[in-house]
N, C-alpha and C positions, 0 to 999 in steps of 0.2 A: 115654645116652639121656635120663636125668633132666635133664642140663645143657641138652640141645637143647630140652626141653620148657619149662624155666624161662627161657631167654634172651629169648624174645619178651616175657614179662611184665616182666623186668628193664628192657628197653628202653623199654617203655611207661611204667613208673614213673619212669624217669630223665627222660623228656621231659614229664612232667606240668607244666602251667602252675602257677605259684605267685605269689601276691601277698603282699608283705611289708608289714606295718603296724606302726608304732612308736607306742606309747601315750605320754601325757604323762609317765609315770614312766620311760620308756626301755625298757619291756618290749616285746620284738619278737614278734609273732605272724605265722605264715606260713600262709596259706590256700591250699588247692588248689581247682581248679575245682569238683569235686563238693561240697566243704564249703560253698562259697558258694552253689551252686545249691540246697542243702538248708538254708541258713541260716534260722532261725525267722522273720526279717523279710524274706526274699526274696519277691518277687512279680513278676508281669508288669506292665510299664509301657509306655506309648506316649510316645515323645519326638517332639514336633512340630518339624520342621526341624532334625534332628540335624546339628550343625556339621560332623562328619567326613564324613557321607554326603550331606549336602545335601538330605535328604528325611526324611519321617517314618519312624521305626524303632520296632519293638517288641522289647523285651528282657526277660529275667529278670534282676532286679537287686536289690541290697541298698542301703539308705540308707547314705551315707557316715558319717553320725552314729552308726550302729549298729556301726561297725568301729573307730572311732578312740579308744575309751576315754572317760573322764570329762573332757570338755573344760572343765567348770566349774572344774577345778583349775588351768587354765592362766592365767597372769598376764602382763600386758604386751602389747605389740603382736606377737602371734603369729599364724601362719597355718599352712596345710598346704603342705608341699613335696611335690609329686607328680612322681615321676621315671618317665619312659617308658623302654622298652627301648633306644631309639636315643639316649638322653641328653637328650631334651627335658625341661625342668624348668618346671612350672607352679607359680606361687605363688598360693594361694587364700586370701584373707582368711577367718579362722575364722568371723566372724559370718555370712558367706554360707552356709557349710556347715551351720550350726546353725539356719537358717531352717526352719520346719516346713511350709511350703507353704500356710499359712493367710494370709488377708488379702493375697492376690495377691503372694506371694513365691515365689522359685524353690526347688526341691528338688534336692539333689545326690545322685546315685546311682552305684554301681559296677555297670556292666552286665557280665554274665558270658557269654562265648562258649562254648556247649556243645561238647564235643569231637566229638559225633556229629551236630552240626548247625552247621557253621561259618558265620560271617557272610560276606557277599560282600566282595570286595576293595574297598578305598577307591577313589574315582574317581581315575584316573590312576596308581594304584599296584598293585603285585603282592602286597600283603598286606591283610589285614582290619584292623579296629580292635581286634581281640582280642589276647590272651585276655581282657583286662580294659580297660574304657573308663570314664572319668568323664563322665557325661552329666547333663543338667539337664532336669527337667520344669518348664515355664513359665519357662525361662531369661530370656526377655525382660522378665519382671516385675521382675527384680532387676538388669537390665542386665549379664548375664553376658557377658564378653568372649569372642571367638572362641578366644583362646589359653588360656582357662580350661576347655576341653573336651579335656583330654589323653587320647589313646588309647594302646593298647599299654602300659598302666600296669604298672610292676613294683614300685614302692615308694611308700608314703605315710608321712609322718612330720611331726612338728611342728618348726617353725623360726621364729626371729624374722623379722618381715617385712623384706624386703630393705634398705630405707633405714635401718632401725635396726641391722640385722646388719652392713652394710657402709657405714660412714660415707663412704667415698670415692665412693659412688654418689649421695649426696644433695647438692643445692645449698644454699647458705646463704640466710638470710632476705632478703639484699639482691638476690637474683637476680630478673630480670624475671618478671612473672606468667605470660607465655606459656611460658617455660622451666620454671617450676614445674609448670604443667599438663602440659607435655611429659614431665617426670620421671615423673609418675603413669602416663601412657600408656605410656611406655617400659617401666616395671616390669610392667605388665599384658600388653603385646603384643610387646615386643622381647626382654625379659630371659630369656624361655624358651629362646632360642637364642643370645643374644649376651651376653658379659660387658661390663662397663664399668669401666675403671681397675683391672682385675684382679678386680673383684667378681663373684661368681657361681660356680656349679659346672658349668654346662653347657659342653660343648666342641663343640657342633654348628656354631656360627658364630664368626667372629672377634670379638675385643674391639673395641668401637667407639670407643675412644679411645687405645689403645696398640698400636703406637707412634704411629699417626696417627689422627685423626678423619676420617670420610668427608667432613666439611665442608671439610677441607684439600685434597681432590683432586676433589670433585664440585661443579659449579655448583649453586646451590639448586634450579633447575628440574629438573636431571637427577637430583638426590638425591630430589626429590619423586616423579619418575617411577619411580625404582628401588624406593622403598618401596611405591608404589601397585601397580606391576606390573614386577618385576625383568626379565622377558623383553623388555620394550620398550627396555631399556638394554643388556643383555648376556645371552647365553645360552650354556650349555654342557650336555652330556648329563646330567651327574650333579648339576645344580643342585638344591638343596633348598629354598631360600627361595621361598615362595609369595607371591603378591600379596595385597592386602587390598581387598575390596570397600568401597564407601562405607558400607555397613551395619556393616562391621567397624572401619573407620577413616575418619572424615570427613576432608575436605580440611583443615579447621581443625585437627584432631588431628594430621595429618601435619606441618603447619606448626609446631605446638607441639613435636613430637618434634625437628624440625630446630632449633628454638630451643634446646631442651635440649642437643642435640649441640654447637651453637655455644657455649653457655655452658660446657660441659664441656671443650671443646677447649683452653681455657687452664688447665685443671686436670689435669695428668698425675699424679695421686696414685696411688700403688701401696700 
């Protein structure tokens, strides 16, 4: 009888949502939903134009800066590596996270989905953005990119920024200016799902240079259309790649990404 009474509670504890945060010293903290909801710096926030839901959302949330330890001890080109449950990996420049919201800058927050009041499903999906989502108040003020709003967050830790961490990702000084601009856009918007020359940790999408670059088998106009709206080029039931609105990626930025892919196509570095 005692076992029958305890089993429901064991199941509930085992399924509790957890967020893992690694400090600059390598210390790992694991937060559960209730801990974050009652965190001393938790409060209600309103996010205008939430990137995941496409509308204004109200959350109980904790400032990211309050969870990541003493960022002042971090040296070099470091950022936050934010890993989602599905393997999506967002690379967030550390200075963005440390902005305090004053003087028209964005504020980074971890929104917490209460177990007794689940969020709605994301548009076109059968899951919500929870249990934890990285959201921004006044994101437009600091030009926060669409792929810098990771949802279903599982882990947050420090890592060297991609171009410094993986040399095979970076172009040389002699590269064309449009390709250099494309490298920056690629890291912000594409690297969350795709590797390049083996660089990266995500496994959501294919490597975009090994064994072949998409510029080797797509005409430039078709590749442009694929990036803008993949469904206009090909479609399958389980496709995960979404398109990008002109607010998320301008036409010029897509062309810069293609220039970067063209420049990298001759560099099959592993």
